[in-house]
N, CA, C and O atoms as a GROMACS GRO file, in nm:
protein
  204
    1MET      N    1  23.440  19.772  13.582
    1MET     CA    2  23.396  19.659  13.663
    1MET      C    3  23.516  19.570  13.693
    1MET      O    4  23.589  19.528  13.603
    2LYS      N    5  23.535  19.544  13.818
    2LYS     CA    6  23.649  19.462  13.859
    2LYS      C    7  23.603  19.318  13.881
    2LYS      O    8  23.505  19.293  13.951
    3GLU      N    9  23.675  19.227  13.820
    3GLU     CA   10  23.640  19.086  13.833
    3GLU      C   11  23.762  19.009  13.882
    3GLU      O   12  23.876  19.041  13.849
    4ARG      N   13  23.735  18.910  13.960
    4ARG     CA   14  23.843  18.825  14.010
    4ARG      C   15  23.805  18.680  13.992
    4ARG      O   16  23.690  18.640  14.010
    5TRP      N   17  23.906  18.602  13.956
    5TRP     CA   18  23.886  18.458  13.940
    5TRP      C   19  23.950  18.386  14.059
    5TRP      O   20  24.061  18.418  14.100
    6TYR      N   21  23.878  18.291  14.113
    6TYR     CA   22  23.931  18.208  14.221
    6TYR      C   23  23.923  18.063  14.178
    6TYR      O   24  23.826  18.019  14.117
    7LEU      N   25  24.027  17.990  14.211
    7LEU     CA   26  24.028  17.846  14.182
    7LEU      C   27  24.019  17.770  14.313
    7LEU      O   28  24.098  17.792  14.405
    8THR      N   29  23.923  17.679  14.320
    8THR     CA   30  23.911  17.591  14.436
    8THR      C   31  23.943  17.449  14.389
    8THR      O   32  23.879  17.396  14.299
    9VAL      N   33  24.041  17.390  14.452
    9VAL     CA   34  24.085  17.256  14.413
    9VAL      C   35  24.048  17.158  14.522
    9VAL      O   36  24.083  17.177  14.639
   10MET      N   37  23.979  17.052  14.484
   10MET     CA   38  23.944  16.945  14.577
   10MET      C   39  24.038  16.828  14.553
   10MET      O   40  24.049  16.778  14.441
   11VAL      N   41  24.107  16.786  14.658
   11VAL     CA   42  24.208  16.680  14.645
   11VAL      C   43  24.162  16.558  14.724
   11VAL      O   44  24.108  16.569  14.834
   12THR      N   45  24.185  16.442  14.666
   12THR     CA   46  24.147  16.318  14.734
   12THR      C   47  24.251  16.283  14.840
   12THR      O   48  24.356  16.348  14.849
   13ASP      N   49  24.222  16.181  14.919
   13ASP     CA   50  24.310  16.144  15.030
   13ASP      C   51  24.449  16.099  14.981
   13ASP      O   52  24.548  16.116  15.051
   14ASP      N   53  24.454  16.041  14.860
   14ASP     CA   54  24.583  15.993  14.810
   14ASP      C   55  24.657  16.100  14.731
   14ASP      O   56  24.760  16.071  14.670
   15GLY      N   57  24.606  16.222  14.730
   15GLY     CA   58  24.680  16.332  14.671
   15GLY      C   59  24.645  16.364  14.527
   15GLY      O   60  24.705  16.453  14.467
   16HIS      N   61  24.548  16.293  14.470
   16HIS     CA   62  24.509  16.323  14.333
   16HIS      C   63  24.405  16.434  14.331
   16HIS      O   64  24.324  16.447  14.423
   17ILE      N   65  24.409  16.513  14.226
   17ILE     CA   66  24.312  16.621  14.213
   17ILE      C   67  24.179  16.563  14.166
   17ILE      O   68  24.172  16.498  14.061
   18ALA      N   69  24.075  16.588  14.243
   18ALA     CA   70  23.944  16.533  14.208
   18ALA      C   71  23.866  16.630  14.121
   18ALA      O   72  23.819  16.594  14.012
   19GLN      N   73  23.851  16.753  14.168
   19GLN     CA   74  23.772  16.850  14.094
   19GLN      C   75  23.835  16.987  14.110
   19GLN      O   76  23.898  17.017  14.211
   20ILE      N   77  23.816  17.068  14.009
   20ILE     CA   78  23.862  17.206  14.015
   20ILE      C   79  23.744  17.297  13.979
   20ILE      O   80  23.679  17.280  13.876
   21PHE      N   81  23.718  17.392  14.066
   21PHE     CA   82  23.612  17.486  14.042
   21PHE      C   83  23.673  17.622  14.011
   21PHE      O   84  23.753  17.674  14.089
   22ALA      N   85  23.635  17.679  13.898
   22ALA     CA   86  23.678  17.814  13.865
   22ALA      C   87  23.561  17.906  13.896
   22ALA      O   88  23.452  17.891  13.841
   23VAL      N   89  23.584  18.001  13.983
   23VAL     CA   90  23.476  18.086  14.031
   23VAL      C   91  23.507  18.231  13.996
   23VAL      O   92  23.618  18.280  14.021
   24LEU      N   93  23.410  18.297  13.940
   24LEU     CA   94  23.423  18.439  13.905
   24LEU      C   95  23.345  18.521  14.006
   24LEU      O   96  23.225  18.500  14.026
   25ARG      N   97  23.414  18.615  14.068
   25ARG     CA   98  23.347  18.704  14.162
   25ARG      C   99  23.351  18.844  14.105
   25ARG      O  100  23.458  18.900  14.079
   26SER      N  101  23.234  18.900  14.086
   26SER     CA  102  23.225  19.035  14.030
   26SER      C  103  23.200  19.134  14.142
   26SER      O  104  23.116  19.111  14.229
   27ALA      N  105  23.272  19.245  14.138
   27ALA     CA  106  23.256  19.347  14.241
   27ALA      C  107  23.120  19.415  14.231
   27ALA      O  108  23.069  19.468  14.329
   28GLU      N  109  23.062  19.414  14.111
   28GLU     CA  110  22.934  19.479  14.091
   28GLU      C  111  22.817  19.383  14.107
   28GLU      O  112  22.704  19.416  14.070
   29SER      N  113  22.843  19.267  14.159
   29SER     CA  114  22.736  19.169  14.177
   29SER      C  115  22.641  19.216  14.286
   29SER      O  116  22.683  19.246  14.398
   30GLY      N  117  22.515  19.221  14.253
   30GLY     CA  118  22.415  19.265  14.350
   30GLY      C  119  22.402  19.168  14.466
   30GLY      O  120  22.366  19.207  14.577
   31LEU      N  121  22.430  19.043  14.440
   31LEU     CA  122  22.420  18.942  14.545
   31LEU      C  123  22.544  18.940  14.632
   31LEU      O  124  22.545  18.882  14.741
   32ASN      N  125  22.652  19.005  14.583
   32ASN     CA  126  22.780  19.007  14.654
   32ASN      C  127  22.824  18.865  14.688
   32ASN      O  128  22.871  18.837  14.799
   33GLY      N  129  22.809  18.778  14.590
   33GLY     CA  130  22.841  18.639  14.616
   33GLY      C  131  22.929  18.581  14.508
   33GLY      O  132  22.991  18.654  14.430
   34TYR      N  133  22.933  18.452  14.504
   34TYR     CA  134  23.017  18.382  14.408
   34TYR      C  135  22.930  18.309  14.308
   34TYR      O  136  22.825  18.254  14.342
   35MET      N  137  22.975  18.311  14.184
   35MET     CA  138  22.905  18.240  14.079
   35MET      C  139  23.000  18.137  14.020
   35MET      O  140  23.106  18.172  13.968
   36THR      N  141  22.963  18.013  14.028
   36THR     CA  142  23.046  17.908  13.971
   36THR      C  143  23.023  17.905  13.820
   36THR      O  144  22.912  17.882  13.774
   37VAL      N  145  23.129  17.927  13.747
   37VAL     CA  146  23.116  17.934  13.602
   37VAL      C  147  23.180  17.815  13.533
   37VAL      O  148  23.153  17.790  13.416
   38LYS      N  149  23.263  17.743  13.603
   38LYS     CA  150  23.330  17.632  13.539
   38LYS      C  151  23.355  17.522  13.641
   38LYS      O  152  23.394  17.550  13.755
   39ARG      N  153  23.334  17.401  13.601
   39ARG     CA  154  23.366  17.288  13.687
   39ARG      C  155  23.442  17.187  13.603
   39ARG      O  156  23.388  17.126  13.510
   40LEU      N  157  23.568  17.172  13.637
   40LEU     CA  158  23.656  17.086  13.557
   40LEU      C  159  23.685  16.956  13.633
   40LEU      O  160  23.718  16.957  13.751
   41HIS      N  161  23.672  16.847  13.562
   41HIS     CA  162  23.705  16.718  13.622
   41HIS      C  163  23.848  16.682  13.582
   41HIS      O  164  23.884  16.688  13.465
   42GLN      N  165  23.926  16.646  13.679
   42GLN     CA  166  24.066  16.616  13.655
   42GLN      C  167  24.085  16.465  13.646
   42GLN      O  168  24.036  16.389  13.730
   43ARG      N  169  24.155  16.424  13.543
   43ARG     CA  170  24.189  16.282  13.529
   43ARG      C  171  24.333  16.261  13.571
   43ARG      O  172  24.418  16.349  13.555
   44GLN      N  173  24.359  16.144  13.624
   44GLN     CA  174  24.494  16.114  13.671
   44GLN      C  175  24.591  16.117  13.554
   44GLN      O  176  24.564  16.060  13.448
   45GLY      N  177  24.704  16.185  13.573
   45GLY     CA  178  24.806  16.191  13.471
   45GLY      C  179  24.800  16.317  13.387
   45GLY      O  180  24.894  16.345  13.312
   46GLN      N  181  24.693  16.394  13.398
   46GLN     CA  182  24.683  16.517  13.321
   46GLN      C  183  24.736  16.633  13.402
   46GLN      O  184  24.734  16.631  13.525
   47SER      N  185  24.783  16.734  13.333
   47SER     CA  186  24.830  16.854  13.398
   47SER      C  187  24.732  16.968  13.371
   47SER      O  188  24.664  16.970  13.269
   48ILE      N  189  24.727  17.061  13.464
   48ILE     CA  190  24.641  17.177  13.447
   48ILE      C  191  24.728  17.301  13.445
   48ILE      O  192  24.808  17.323  13.537
   49ILE      N  193  24.714  17.380  13.342
   49ILE     CA  194  24.789  17.505  13.331
   49ILE      C  195  24.689  17.619  13.338
   49ILE      O  196  24.596  17.626  13.258
   50VAL      N  197  24.709  17.709  13.433
   50VAL     CA  198  24.620  17.822  13.451
   50VAL      C  199  24.698  17.949  13.422
   50VAL      O  200  24.800  17.976  13.483
   51ALA      N  201  24.648  18.025  13.327
   51ALA     CA  202  24.714  18.150  13.291
   51ALA      C  203  24.656  18.264  13.374
   51ALA      O  204  24.699  18.378  13.359
   0.00000   0.00000   0.00000
């Protein structure tokens, strides 16, 4: 089963990161769609490291 992770980043007008959505898309998904598995709220001054 092949899985892919996509990150969607929402940025505010002043350039700060508002929200980050981590989405897992499975190739074997019967719906052939996206499932949101994580929703991270970003605070000003924090860094996000994605491996």
